[in-house]
N, C-alpha and C positions, 0 to 999 in steps of 0.2 A: 527476404524474410531473415529476422535473427532472433536469436532464443535469449530473455533475458529472464533473471531471477529476482524472488528479494522474499521480505520478510516484515512485518507490522509486527508490532512490540507496543507492549503500554510505555511511557515514557517514565512512569514515576517507579514503576516495580522492576522493568524488562523483559515480562512477562510476554509470551506471546498470543496474539487475537488473533483465534481462532474465526473461520468464515463472515471472515474482513470480507467485503467488497472492494477490488481495485481496478480503477479506470486507467487504461493505458492506451495510446494510439490507436484510438477506438474500437480498442478490445476491452471486455468486462469479466475479469476471473475471480477467484473467489478463495481464499486462503485455508490453508488445511488444518488441521488440529497441531499443527506445531507456528501456527503463525506466516506458513511459507506460499510462495506463490510463483507460477513460471507462465512466459507468454509469448508467442510467436508475433512480432510484430515489424514492422518496416524500420529499417535503422533511419532516423531522424532526431528531431528535437521535439520533445513534447512535455507535456502537465502531467504529471501522475497524482489522480487522486483514491483517496483510502477513506470507507465509511465505515461505521462500523457500530451495532447497538450499543448503547451507554457510553460512547466517545465524541468527543467533538471530531467532525472531517478533518484530514491531513492531506496538504497540498505541497508537491516539489514541483514547481515550475523552470521550464527555459533548461533541463536537462537534454544533452545528448545522448542516447543510448543506443548501442553497437553489440554487436557478438558478443556474450559472456557479461554484459551490465550486469551489477549486481545492486537492488534500490532496496535500503533499509530505511522502512516508513517508520515515525514515532506518533502515536495517536496518545493526544491527552484526554482522561476520563472527564465524562460532562460531569458536572455536579449540579443537583436540581434542590433549590430549600424551599420546604413547603411553609408558608405563614398564615 
């Protein structure tokens, strides 16, 4: 197992996204109040996906993660128009 860390931020403001859900190598972790997360995974190439209320899901595919990898995920706010 290796430890990977990361941060989920708003694409436009650069602000952290607290309580985002991050799926990585079969694990599910949530970000803290600073948008940071930590996960213990097998070293492998995998897809990382992040979800958060009010944001479009973000995905990073085909990356190889090893000990000390740092993953930065940017999420775009979801815009809903009422008609």
